[in-house]
C-alpha positions, 0 to 999 in steps of 0.5 A, a space after each residue: 835868098 840872094 837875087 842877082 841882076 846881071 845886066 850889060 852896060 854900065 850906069 852912069 851916075 845921074 836920075 836913072 841911077 838915082 831910081 835904080 838904088 831907091 828901087 834897090 834900097 826900097 826891095 831890100 828893106 821890104 824882101 827882108 821881112 820876107 827872106 829876099 835879098 840882099 840885091 847883088 848887081 854885075 854889070 857887064 861891058 861889051 867893049 869890044 862890040 860883039 854884039 848880042 852873042 859877046 853880051 851873052 858870054 859875059 853874062 854867063 861868067 857873072 851868073 853864079 854858080 848853081 843859080 836856080 829860077 833864073 830869068 832873061 829878059 832882052 829889052 833892046 829889041 823892037 819887041 820885048 823877049 823874056 825867057 825863065 829856065 
């Protein structure tokens, strides 16, 4: 099973990117034994500042055709929202 992380924003070089890269590397090593992976990261950037609606449109474009078991998480709100489809 392939795992796709479709995210808004581009991660720049630094400690956060190193941490994410480390977690992705760990997941790929452990996940392989369980039929999971690889993890593909699709970053989109809303350069026009169109807000959440435009971000949703950009994300929709990078979600693979025929994807199943979609989960959406929004971390930009005063609360965390989570939706599984």
